[in-house]
A tleap script that builds the chain and sets N, CA, C and O, in Angstrom:
source leaprc.protein.ff14SB
mol = sequence {
  NMET GLN ARG TRP LEU ASN THR VAL CYS SER
  ASP ASP VAL LEU MET ARG ASP GLU GLU MET
  VAL PHE PHE VAL GLU SER ASP PHE GLY TYR
  SER PRO VAL VAL ARG MET LYS GLN PRO ALA
  THR GLY VAL ARG ARG LYS VAL ILE LYS GLN
  PHE ALA PRO PRO PRO ASP ASP THR PRO GLU
  LEU HIE GLU ALA ARG PRO THR VAL LYS MET
  PHE TYR LEU GLY ALA LEU ASP THR GLY GLN
  LYS MET ASP ARG VAL VAL LYS ALA ARG ARG
  GLY LYS PRO PRO CYS ASN ILE PRO LEU LEU
  PRO LEU LEU HIE THR LYS ARG ARG ARG SER
  TRP PRO ARG ARG ILE PHE PRO CTRP
}
set mol.1.N position { 0.828 -1.183 0.000 }
set mol.1.CA position { 0.000 0.000 0.000 }
set mol.1.C position { 0.874 1.248 0.000 }
set mol.1.O position { 0.594 2.219 -0.703 }
set mol.2.N position { 1.925 1.207 0.791 }
set mol.2.CA position { 2.819 2.361 0.867 }
set mol.2.C position { 3.531 2.575 -0.465 }
set mol.2.O position { 3.747 3.713 -0.882 }
set mol.3.N position { 3.887 1.504 -1.118 }
set mol.3.CA position { 4.553 1.629 -2.408 }
set mol.3.C position { 3.619 2.274 -3.434 }
set mol.3.O position { 4.058 3.090 -4.244 }
set mol.4.N position { 2.333 1.910 -3.400 }
set mol.4.CA position { 1.360 2.513 -4.306 }
set mol.4.C position { 1.205 3.999 -4.005 }
set mol.4.O position { 1.179 4.821 -4.921 }
set mol.5.N position { 1.104 4.346 -2.721 }
set mol.5.CA position { 0.989 5.766 -2.351 }
set mol.5.C position { 2.224 6.551 -2.763 }
set mol.5.O position { 2.105 7.695 -3.202 }
set mol.6.N position { 3.406 5.962 -2.630 }
set mol.6.CA position { 4.630 6.638 -3.068 }
set mol.6.C position { 4.609 6.882 -4.580 }
set mol.6.O position { 5.004 7.950 -5.048 }
set mol.7.N position { 4.152 5.896 -5.331 }
set mol.7.CA position { 4.069 6.041 -6.789 }
set mol.7.C position { 3.083 7.137 -7.169 }
set mol.7.O position { 3.369 7.958 -8.040 }
set mol.8.N position { 1.926 7.152 -6.521 }
set mol.8.CA position { 0.907 8.167 -6.821 }
set mol.8.C position { 1.406 9.555 -6.432 }
set mol.8.O position { 1.230 10.514 -7.184 }
set mol.9.N position { 2.025 9.663 -5.263 }
set mol.9.CA position { 2.481 10.970 -4.791 }
set mol.9.C position { 3.681 11.496 -5.575 }
set mol.9.O position { 3.910 12.705 -5.599 }
set mol.10.N position { 4.436 10.635 -6.203 }
set mol.10.CA position { 5.587 11.096 -6.971 }
set mol.10.C position { 5.200 11.557 -8.374 }
set mol.10.O position { 5.996 12.219 -9.039 }
set mol.11.N position { 4.005 11.225 -8.836 }
set mol.11.CA position { 3.554 11.620 -10.167 }
set mol.11.C position { 2.813 12.955 -10.072 }
set mol.11.O position { 1.804 13.064 -9.375 }
set mol.12.N position { 3.320 13.967 -10.779 }
set mol.12.CA position { 2.728 15.314 -10.714 }
set mol.12.C position { 1.321 15.356 -11.307 }
set mol.12.O position { 0.454 16.065 -10.797 }
set mol.13.N position { 1.092 14.601 -12.379 }
set mol.13.CA position { -0.222 14.609 -13.018 }
set mol.13.C position { -1.274 14.015 -12.095 }
set mol.13.O position { -2.375 14.552 -11.974 }
set mol.14.N position { -0.937 12.903 -11.440 }
set mol.14.CA position { -1.889 12.283 -10.516 }
set mol.14.C position { -2.127 13.142 -9.284 }
set mol.14.O position { -3.227 13.132 -8.732 }
set mol.15.N position { -1.144 13.864 -8.855 }
set mol.15.CA position { -1.300 14.724 -7.682 }
set mol.15.C position { -2.255 15.885 -7.958 }
set mol.15.O position { -2.905 16.382 -7.038 }
set mol.16.N position { -2.345 16.320 -9.219 }
set mol.16.CA position { -3.241 17.428 -9.566 }
set mol.16.C position { -4.630 16.951 -9.968 }
set mol.16.O position { -5.548 17.763 -10.085 }
set mol.17.N position { -4.798 15.667 -10.177 }
set mol.17.CA position { -6.089 15.127 -10.586 }
set mol.17.C position { -7.061 15.144 -9.411 }
set mol.17.O position { -6.776 14.578 -8.355 }
set mol.18.N position { -8.218 15.801 -9.597 }
set mol.18.CA position { -9.191 15.931 -8.506 }
set mol.18.C position { -9.727 14.579 -8.057 }
set mol.18.O position { -9.902 14.338 -6.862 }
set mol.19.N position { -9.986 13.707 -9.013 }
set mol.19.CA position { -10.541 12.399 -8.679 }
set mol.19.C position { -9.573 11.597 -7.806 }
set mol.19.O position { -9.996 10.933 -6.860 }
set mol.20.N position { -8.281 11.657 -8.120 }
set mol.20.CA position { -7.278 10.942 -7.321 }
set mol.20.C position { -7.191 11.553 -5.920 }
set mol.20.O position { -7.055 10.832 -4.932 }
set mol.21.N position { -7.270 12.866 -5.841 }
set mol.21.CA position { -7.222 13.525 -4.527 }
set mol.21.C position { -8.423 13.100 -3.694 }
set mol.21.O position { -8.272 12.805 -2.508 }
set mol.22.N position { -9.623 13.061 -4.293 }
set mol.22.CA position { -10.806 12.611 -3.556 }
set mol.22.C position { -10.639 11.178 -3.076 }
set mol.22.O position { -11.043 10.844 -1.963 }
set mol.23.N position { -10.045 10.331 -3.910 }
set mol.23.CA position { -9.868 8.932 -3.546 }
set mol.23.C position { -8.898 8.772 -2.380 }
set mol.23.O position { -9.170 8.021 -1.444 }
set mol.24.N position { -7.767 9.475 -2.435 }
set mol.24.CA position { -6.743 9.324 -1.395 }
set mol.24.C position { -7.221 9.933 -0.082 }
set mol.24.O position { -6.960 9.377 0.985 }
set mol.25.N position { -7.919 11.072 -0.144 }
set mol.25.CA position { -8.333 11.748 1.083 }
set mol.25.C position { -9.560 11.129 1.736 }
set mol.25.O position { -9.813 11.370 2.916 }
set mol.26.N position { -10.328 10.334 0.991 }
set mol.26.CA position { -11.528 9.738 1.579 }
set mol.26.C position { -11.144 8.526 2.420 }
set mol.26.O position { -10.180 7.826 2.112 }
set mol.27.N position { -11.901 8.287 3.476 }
set mol.27.CA position { -11.632 7.130 4.333 }
set mol.27.C position { -12.257 5.877 3.723 }
set mol.27.O position { -11.560 5.036 3.155 }
set mol.28.N position { -13.579 5.765 3.848 }
set mol.28.CA position { -14.257 4.595 3.313 }
set mol.28.C position { -15.424 4.978 2.416 }
set mol.28.O position { -15.949 4.125 1.700 }
set mol.29.N position { -15.837 6.219 2.438 }
set mol.29.CA position { -17.032 6.626 1.708 }
set mol.29.C position { -16.753 7.204 0.339 }
set mol.29.O position { -17.436 8.138 -0.081 }
set mol.30.N position { -15.767 6.677 -0.370 }
set mol.30.CA position { -15.443 7.223 -1.693 }
set mol.30.C position { -16.475 6.787 -2.720 }
set mol.30.O position { -16.827 5.611 -2.811 }
set mol.31.N position { -16.945 7.744 -3.480 }
set mol.31.CA position { -17.767 7.434 -4.649 }
set mol.31.C position { -17.258 8.295 -5.799 }
set mol.31.O position { -17.019 9.489 -5.616 }
set mol.32.N position { -17.092 7.712 -6.967 }
set mol.32.CA position { -16.515 8.463 -8.087 }
set mol.32.C position { -17.386 9.647 -8.485 }
set mol.32.O position { -18.614 9.582 -8.437 }
set mol.33.N position { -16.734 10.712 -8.872 }
set mol.33.CA position { -17.428 11.899 -9.333 }
set mol.33.C position { -17.625 11.741 -10.837 }
set mol.33.O position { -16.661 11.654 -11.598 }
set mol.34.N position { -18.882 11.707 -11.251 }
set mol.34.CA position { -19.189 11.528 -12.666 }
set mol.34.C position { -19.524 12.890 -13.249 }
set mol.34.O position { -20.477 13.547 -12.829 }
set mol.35.N position { -18.737 13.294 -14.207 }
set mol.35.CA position { -18.984 14.566 -14.877 }
set mol.35.C position { -19.376 14.264 -16.316 }
set mol.35.O position { -18.602 13.693 -17.084 }
set mol.36.N position { -20.574 14.652 -16.656 }
set mol.36.CA position { -21.035 14.445 -18.022 }
set mol.36.C position { -20.571 15.620 -18.875 }
set mol.36.O position { -20.913 16.772 -18.610 }
set mol.37.N position { -19.798 15.312 -19.886 }
set mol.37.CA position { -19.312 16.343 -20.792 }
set mol.37.C position { -20.404 16.657 -21.802 }
set mol.37.O position { -21.042 15.753 -22.340 }
set mol.38.N position { -20.615 17.934 -22.054 }
set mol.38.CA position { -21.615 18.337 -23.021 }
set mol.38.C position { -21.217 17.846 -24.405 }
set mol.38.O position { -20.054 17.972 -24.788 }
set mol.39.N position { -22.152 17.291 -25.160 }
set mol.39.CA position { -21.812 16.824 -26.503 }
set mol.39.C position { -21.493 17.993 -27.428 }
set mol.39.O position { -22.020 19.095 -27.276 }
set mol.40.N position { -20.632 17.725 -28.372 }
set mol.40.CA position { -20.251 18.762 -29.321 }
set mol.40.C position { -21.398 19.005 -30.286 }
set mol.40.O position { -21.917 18.070 -30.896 }
set mol.41.N position { -21.789 20.258 -30.421 }
set mol.41.CA position { -22.870 20.607 -31.334 }
set mol.41.C position { -22.442 21.784 -32.188 }
set mol.41.O position { -21.531 22.534 -31.836 }
set mol.42.N position { -23.104 21.929 -33.295 }
set mol.42.CA position { -22.902 23.096 -34.143 }
set mol.42.C position { -21.522 23.176 -34.754 }
set mol.42.O position { -21.018 22.213 -35.330 }
set mol.43.N position { -20.910 24.372 -34.614 }
set mol.43.CA position { -19.623 24.651 -35.245 }
set mol.43.C position { -18.527 23.769 -34.660 }
set mol.43.O position { -17.655 23.297 -35.390 }
set mol.44.N position { -18.563 23.545 -33.356 }
set mol.44.CA position { -17.526 22.732 -32.712 }
set mol.44.C position { -17.522 21.307 -33.268 }
set mol.44.O position { -16.460 20.723 -33.480 }
set mol.45.N position { -18.711 20.751 -33.503 }
set mol.45.CA position { -18.807 19.402 -34.047 }
set mol.45.C position { -18.238 19.350 -35.464 }
set mol.45.O position { -17.531 18.407 -35.817 }
set mol.46.N position { -18.545 20.355 -36.265 }
set mol.46.CA position { -18.021 20.390 -37.632 }
set mol.46.C position { -16.506 20.477 -37.643 }
set mol.46.O position { -15.853 19.848 -38.476 }
set mol.47.N position { -15.941 21.252 -36.725 }
set mol.47.CA position { -14.487 21.383 -36.656 }
set mol.47.C position { -13.861 20.061 -36.241 }
set mol.47.O position { -12.835 19.662 -36.792 }
set mol.48.N position { -14.465 19.381 -35.281 }
set mol.48.CA position { -13.930 18.102 -34.813 }
set mol.48.C position { -13.984 17.058 -35.926 }
set mol.48.O position { -13.052 16.270 -36.080 }
set mol.49.N position { -15.075 17.047 -36.706 }
set mol.49.CA position { -15.222 16.044 -37.764 }
set mol.49.C position { -14.259 16.269 -38.924 }
set mol.49.O position { -14.003 15.342 -39.692 }
set mol.50.N position { -13.714 17.490 -39.073 }
set mol.50.CA position { -12.777 17.761 -40.164 }
set mol.50.C position { -11.450 17.045 -39.954 }
set mol.50.O position { -10.776 16.684 -40.918 }
set mol.51.N position { -11.078 16.841 -38.708 }
set mol.51.CA position { -9.794 16.210 -38.412 }
set mol.51.C position { -9.890 14.708 -38.605 }
set mol.51.O position { -10.897 14.097 -38.247 }
set mol.52.N position { -8.862 14.117 -39.161 }
set mol.52.CA position { -8.815 12.665 -39.327 }
set mol.52.C position { -8.535 12.018 -37.973 }
set mol.52.O position { -7.914 12.638 -37.109 }
set mol.53.N position { -8.987 10.774 -37.778 }
set mol.53.CA position { -8.666 10.099 -36.515 }
set mol.53.C position { -7.159 9.885 -36.400 }
set mol.53.O position { -6.470 9.772 -37.414 }
set mol.54.N position { -6.651 9.830 -35.187 }
set mol.54.CA position { -5.209 9.647 -35.018 }
set mol.54.C position { -4.760 8.308 -35.583 }
set mol.54.O position { -5.523 7.342 -35.574 }
set mol.55.N position { -3.534 8.243 -36.072 }
set mol.55.CA position { -3.055 6.974 -36.639 }
set mol.55.C position { -2.917 5.912 -35.546 }
set mol.55.O position { -2.590 6.204 -34.396 }
set mol.56.N position { -3.175 4.689 -35.948 }
set mol.56.CA position { -3.069 3.576 -35.001 }
set mol.56.C position { -1.618 3.147 -34.857 }
set mol.56.O position { -0.833 3.227 -35.801 }
set mol.57.N position { -1.276 2.688 -33.655 }
set mol.57.CA position { 0.094 2.280 -33.365 }
set mol.57.C position { 0.471 0.971 -34.044 }
set mol.57.O position { 1.609 0.788 -34.478 }
set mol.58.N position { -0.494 0.066 -34.130 }
set mol.58.CA position { -0.177 -1.254 -34.677 }
set mol.58.C position { -1.022 -1.520 -35.917 }
set mol.58.O position { -2.122 -0.982 -36.038 }
set mol.59.N position { -0.526 -2.339 -36.839 }
set mol.59.CA position { -1.318 -2.650 -38.040 }
set mol.59.C position { -2.598 -3.419 -37.730 }
set mol.59.O position { -3.578 -3.311 -38.468 }
set mol.60.N position { -2.602 -4.197 -36.645 }
set mol.60.CA position { -3.805 -4.942 -36.289 }
set mol.60.C position { -4.948 -3.991 -35.946 }
set mol.60.O position { -6.092 -4.207 -36.347 }
set mol.61.N position { -4.619 -2.929 -35.193 }
set mol.61.CA position { -5.643 -1.938 -34.861 }
set mol.61.C position { -6.107 -1.197 -36.112 }
set mol.61.O position { -7.293 -0.910 -36.268 }
set mol.62.N position { -5.169 -0.892 -36.993 }
set mol.62.CA position { -5.510 -0.186 -38.218 }
set mol.62.C position { -6.451 -1.020 -39.095 }
set mol.62.O position { -7.377 -0.483 -39.703 }
set mol.63.N position { -6.213 -2.316 -39.156 }
set mol.63.CA position { -7.057 -3.187 -39.963 }
set mol.63.C position { -8.412 -3.440 -39.303 }
set mol.63.O position { -9.398 -3.696 -39.994 }
set mol.64.N position { -8.467 -3.370 -37.982 }
set mol.64.CA position { -9.720 -3.648 -37.269 }
set mol.64.C position { -10.643 -2.435 -37.209 }
set mol.64.O position { -11.824 -2.592 -36.902 }
set mol.65.N position { -10.156 -1.253 -37.486 }
set mol.65.CA position { -10.965 -0.039 -37.352 }
set mol.65.C position { -12.251 -0.094 -38.191 }
set mol.65.O position { -13.312 0.214 -37.650 }
set mol.66.N position { -12.221 -0.472 -39.491 }
set mol.66.CA position { -13.478 -0.519 -40.251 }
set mol.66.C position { -14.469 -1.547 -39.710 }
set mol.66.O position { -15.678 -1.312 -39.712 }
set mol.67.N position { -13.959 -2.676 -39.251 }
set mol.67.CA position { -14.843 -3.702 -38.700 }
set mol.67.C position { -15.516 -3.214 -37.434 }
set mol.67.O position { -16.714 -3.425 -37.242 }
set mol.68.N position { -14.760 -2.567 -36.575 }
set mol.68.CA position { -15.318 -2.042 -35.325 }
set mol.68.C position { -16.343 -0.960 -35.621 }
set mol.68.O position { -17.381 -0.885 -34.963 }
set mol.69.N position { -16.055 -0.119 -36.610 }
set mol.69.CA position { -16.994 0.949 -36.956 }
set mol.69.C position { -18.293 0.363 -37.503 }
set mol.69.O position { -19.376 0.833 -37.154 }
set mol.70.N position { -18.197 -0.665 -38.361 }
set mol.70.CA position { -19.401 -1.303 -38.886 }
set mol.70.C position { -20.210 -1.957 -37.761 }
set mol.70.O position { -21.438 -1.881 -37.748 }
set mol.71.N position { -19.513 -2.598 -36.821 }
set mol.71.CA position { -20.197 -3.213 -35.691 }
set mol.71.C position { -20.897 -2.158 -34.843 }
set mol.71.O position { -22.039 -2.350 -34.427 }
set mol.72.N position { -20.215 -1.045 -34.586 }
set mol.72.CA position { -20.789 0.030 -33.780 }
set mol.72.C position { -22.036 0.600 -34.450 }
set mol.72.O position { -23.067 0.768 -33.799 }
set mol.73.N position { -21.950 0.899 -35.745 }
set mol.73.CA position { -23.092 1.462 -36.453 }
set mol.73.C position { -24.246 0.463 -36.524 }
set mol.73.O position { -25.408 0.850 -36.409 }
set mol.74.N position { -23.931 -0.815 -36.712 }
set mol.74.CA position { -24.972 -1.838 -36.718 }
set mol.74.C position { -25.656 -1.962 -35.367 }
set mol.74.O position { -26.879 -2.091 -35.298 }
set mol.75.N position { -24.878 -1.924 -34.295 }
set mol.75.CA position { -25.453 -2.001 -32.947 }
set mol.75.C position { -26.313 -0.769 -32.661 }
set mol.75.O position { -27.366 -0.877 -32.033 }
set mol.76.N position { -25.866 0.395 -33.117 }
set mol.76.CA position { -26.637 1.628 -32.931 }
set mol.76.C position { -27.969 1.532 -33.676 }
set mol.76.O position { -29.012 1.900 -33.135 }
set mol.77.N position { -27.935 1.043 -34.902 }
set mol.77.CA position { -29.146 0.889 -35.705 }
set mol.77.C position { -30.087 -0.133 -35.078 }
set mol.77.O position { -31.299 0.078 -35.035 }
set mol.78.N position { -29.531 -1.237 -34.592 }
set mol.78.CA position { -30.343 -2.263 -33.936 }
set mol.78.C position { -31.008 -1.713 -32.682 }
set mol.78.O position { -32.170 -2.015 -32.411 }
set mol.79.N position { -30.282 -0.910 -31.921 }
set mol.79.CA position { -30.857 -0.309 -30.722 }
set mol.79.C position { -32.013 0.616 -31.048 }
set mol.79.O position { -33.020 0.624 -30.341 }
set mol.80.N position { -31.877 1.397 -32.113 }
set mol.80.CA position { -32.971 2.286 -32.515 }
set mol.80.C position { -34.190 1.484 -32.970 }
set mol.80.O position { -35.323 1.844 -32.653 }
set mol.81.N position { -33.961 0.407 -33.705 }
set mol.81.CA position { -35.071 -0.425 -34.149 }
set mol.81.C position { -35.755 -1.112 -32.971 }
set mol.81.O position { -36.979 -1.239 -32.948 }
set mol.82.N position { -34.966 -1.554 -31.994 }
set mol.82.CA position { -35.555 -2.180 -30.801 }
set mol.82.C position { -36.398 -1.180 -30.020 }
set mol.82.O position { -37.451 -1.537 -29.492 }
set mol.83.N position { -35.947 0.068 -29.941 }
set mol.83.CA position { -36.739 1.096 -29.270 }
set mol.83.C position { -38.088 1.278 -29.965 }
set mol.83.O position { -39.115 1.424 -29.302 }
set mol.84.N position { -38.085 1.270 -31.301 }
set mol.84.CA position { -39.346 1.402 -32.041 }
set mol.84.C position { -40.266 0.216 -31.775 }
set mol.84.O position { -41.475 0.390 -31.617 }
set mol.85.N position { -39.696 -0.995 -31.724 }
set mol.85.CA position { -40.512 -2.185 -31.464 }
set mol.85.C position { -41.112 -2.120 -30.070 }
set mol.85.O position { -42.283 -2.449 -29.879 }
set mol.86.N position { -40.321 -1.699 -29.101 }
set mol.86.CA position { -40.822 -1.608 -27.725 }
set mol.86.C position { -41.950 -0.593 -27.637 }
set mol.86.O position { -42.963 -0.850 -26.987 }
set mol.87.N position { -41.788 0.557 -28.282 }
set mol.87.CA position { -42.852 1.573 -28.267 }
set mol.87.C position { -44.115 1.054 -28.940 }
set mol.87.O position { -45.224 1.322 -28.478 }
set mol.88.N position { -43.950 0.315 -30.030 }
set mol.88.CA position { -45.117 -0.225 -30.728 }
set mol.88.C position { -45.820 -1.275 -29.887 }
set mol.88.O position { -47.050 -1.335 -29.880 }
set mol.89.N position { -45.065 -2.099 -29.181 }
set mol.89.CA position { -45.682 -3.156 -28.366 }
set mol.89.C position { -46.359 -2.609 -27.127 }
set mol.89.O position { -47.313 -3.207 -26.629 }
set mol.90.N position { -45.886 -1.488 -26.622 }
set mol.90.CA position { -46.528 -0.902 -25.436 }
set mol.90.C position { -47.942 -0.438 -25.755 }
set mol.90.O position { -48.809 -0.452 -24.882 }
set mol.91.N position { -48.181 -0.032 -26.980 }
set mol.91.CA position { -49.491 0.461 -27.351 }
set mol.91.C position { -50.495 -0.631 -27.661 }
set mol.91.O position { -51.692 -0.353 -27.735 }
set mol.92.N position { -50.051 -1.855 -27.843 }
set mol.92.CA position { -50.952 -2.949 -28.181 }
set mol.92.C position { -51.315 -3.752 -26.934 }
set mol.92.O position { -50.518 -3.846 -26.000 }
set mol.93.N position { -52.528 -4.336 -26.919 }
set mol.93.CA position { -52.892 -5.188 -25.770 }
set mol.93.C position { -52.133 -6.501 -25.835 }
set mol.93.O position { -51.671 -6.899 -26.904 }
set mol.94.N position { -52.001 -7.169 -24.714 }
set mol.94.CA position { -51.301 -8.459 -24.726 }
set mol.94.C position { -52.073 -9.490 -25.547 }
set mol.94.O position { -53.303 -9.484 -25.576 }
set mol.95.N position { -51.340 -10.364 -26.205 }
set mol.95.CA position { -51.951 -11.357 -27.097 }
set mol.95.C position { -52.149 -12.704 -26.421 }
set mol.95.O position { -52.525 -13.668 -27.088 }
set mol.96.N position { -51.915 -12.798 -25.152 }
set mol.96.CA position { -52.014 -14.105 -24.501 }
set mol.96.C position { -53.363 -14.296 -23.805 }
set mol.96.O position { -53.458 -15.102 -22.880 }
set mol.97.N position { -54.399 -13.582 -24.221 }
set mol.97.CA position { -55.729 -13.765 -23.659 }
set mol.97.C position { -56.348 -15.013 -24.294 }
set mol.97.O position { -56.382 -15.120 -25.520 }
set mol.98.N position { -56.833 -15.948 -23.492 }
set mol.98.CA position { -57.431 -17.160 -24.081 }
set mol.98.C position { -58.771 -16.821 -24.741 }
set mol.98.O position { -59.726 -16.455 -24.057 }
set mol.99.N position { -58.837 -16.942 -26.049 }
set mol.99.CA position { -60.056 -16.602 -26.782 }
set mol.99.C position { -60.970 -17.800 -27.020 }
set mol.99.O position { -62.165 -17.621 -27.253 }
set mol.100.N position { -60.446 -18.985 -26.968 }
set mol.100.CA position { -61.254 -20.164 -27.264 }
set mol.100.C position { -62.435 -20.323 -26.301 }
set mol.100.O position { -63.546 -20.582 -26.764 }
set mol.101.N position { -62.249 -20.179 -24.984 }
set mol.101.CA position { -63.430 -20.280 -24.095 }
set mol.101.C position { -64.454 -19.192 -24.385 }
set mol.101.O position { -65.654 -19.424 -24.239 }
set mol.102.N position { -64.006 -18.021 -24.789 }
set mol.102.CA position { -64.955 -16.959 -25.095 }
set mol.102.C position { -65.777 -17.293 -26.335 }
set mol.102.O position { -66.958 -16.953 -26.405 }
set mol.103.N position { -65.172 -17.943 -27.294 }
set mol.103.CA position { -65.895 -18.297 -28.504 }
set mol.103.C position { -66.946 -19.367 -28.243 }
set mol.103.O position { -68.014 -19.337 -28.854 }
set mol.104.N position { -66.665 -20.314 -27.346 }
set mol.104.CA position { -67.614 -21.378 -27.056 }
set mol.104.C position { -68.788 -20.882 -26.223 }
set mol.104.O position { -69.879 -21.444 -26.319 }
set mol.105.N position { -68.603 -19.871 -25.428 }
set mol.105.CA position { -69.705 -19.381 -24.598 }
set mol.105.C position { -70.636 -18.469 -25.386 }
set mol.105.O position { -71.790 -18.295 -24.993 }
set mol.106.N position { -70.177 -17.888 -26.470 }
set mol.106.CA position { -71.026 -17.011 -27.271 }
set mol.106.C position { -72.018 -17.847 -28.080 }
set mol.106.O position { -71.770 -19.012 -28.389 }
set mol.107.N position { -73.121 -17.232 -28.405 }
set mol.107.CA position { -74.126 -17.895 -29.226 }
set mol.107.C position { -73.601 -18.012 -30.649 }
set mol.107.O position { -72.977 -17.077 -31.150 }
set mol.108.N position { -73.831 -19.105 -31.289 }
set mol.108.CA position { -73.358 -19.298 -32.659 }
set mol.108.C position { -74.151 -18.402 -33.590 }
set mol.108.O position { -75.373 -18.289 -33.491 }
set mol.109.N position { -73.433 -17.779 -34.485 }
set mol.109.CA position { -74.074 -16.916 -35.459 }
set mol.109.C position { -74.172 -17.652 -36.785 }
set mol.109.O position { -73.369 -18.530 -37.100 }
set mol.110.N position { -75.136 -17.282 -37.515 }
set mol.110.CA position { -75.199 -17.828 -38.868 }
set mol.110.C position { -74.512 -16.813 -39.778 }
set mol.110.O position { -74.968 -15.678 -39.917 }
set mol.111.N position { -73.451 -17.221 -40.372 }
set mol.111.CA position { -72.666 -16.323 -41.211 }
set mol.111.C position { -73.349 -16.146 -42.560 }
set mol.111.O position { -73.911 -17.096 -43.105 }
set mol.112.N position { -73.301 -14.944 -43.093 }
set mol.112.CA position { -73.877 -14.747 -44.436 }
set mol.112.C position { -73.065 -15.473 -45.481 }
set mol.112.O position { -71.878 -15.734 -45.290 }
set mol.113.N position { -73.706 -15.796 -46.581 }
set mol.113.CA position { -73.024 -16.531 -47.625 }
set mol.113.C position { -72.003 -15.657 -48.333 }
set mol.113.O position { -70.945 -16.135 -48.742 }
set mol.114.N position { -72.314 -14.402 -48.477 }
set mol.114.CA position { -71.366 -13.502 -49.122 }
set mol.114.C position { -70.374 -13.004 -48.092 }
set mol.114.O position { -70.769 -12.468 -47.057 }
set mol.115.N position { -69.104 -13.172 -48.360 }
set mol.115.CA position { -68.079 -12.728 -47.412 }
set mol.115.C position { -67.863 -11.229 -47.535 }
set mol.115.O position { -67.727 -10.536 -46.527 }
set mol.116.N position { -67.830 -10.734 -48.740 }
set mol.116.CA position { -67.595 -9.317 -48.967 }
set mol.116.C position { -68.888 -8.642 -49.381 }
set mol.116.O position { -69.320 -8.818 -50.521 }
set mol.117.N position { -69.521 -7.884 -48.513 }
set mol.117.CA position { -70.826 -7.297 -48.853 }
set mol.117.C position { -70.740 -6.153 -49.861 }
set mol.117.O position { -71.776 -5.792 -50.420 }
set mol.118.N position { -69.622 -5.582 -50.121 }
set mol.118.CA position { -69.559 -4.467 -51.071 }
set mol.118.C position { -69.433 -4.929 -52.424 }
set mol.118.O position { -69.367 -4.120 -53.350 }
savepdb mol mol.pdb
quit
């Protein structure tokens, strides 16, 4: 434990990090501070999209980038479609109502010979 504290205290970047300071100074009640960064919109987003992604260190990562991007976009599309299905199913009544007993208790009707009256 002391060796870890020495390593953390000797690193200037970790010493200035607020999250690390909260962790070291807390006794037992530490909970991470979650800061939601505002998404880039408007002009800032356009500027960010103009820059190419940083080059990959290894050829394996470089070759895997298109596959990962296709997987990510497919998962995003699937999630949107699932949301639509869930919304559609919430509006419909459940289909597991037993209809057969209801049909037997009703009086039998005599169906007209013509199916389509128009």
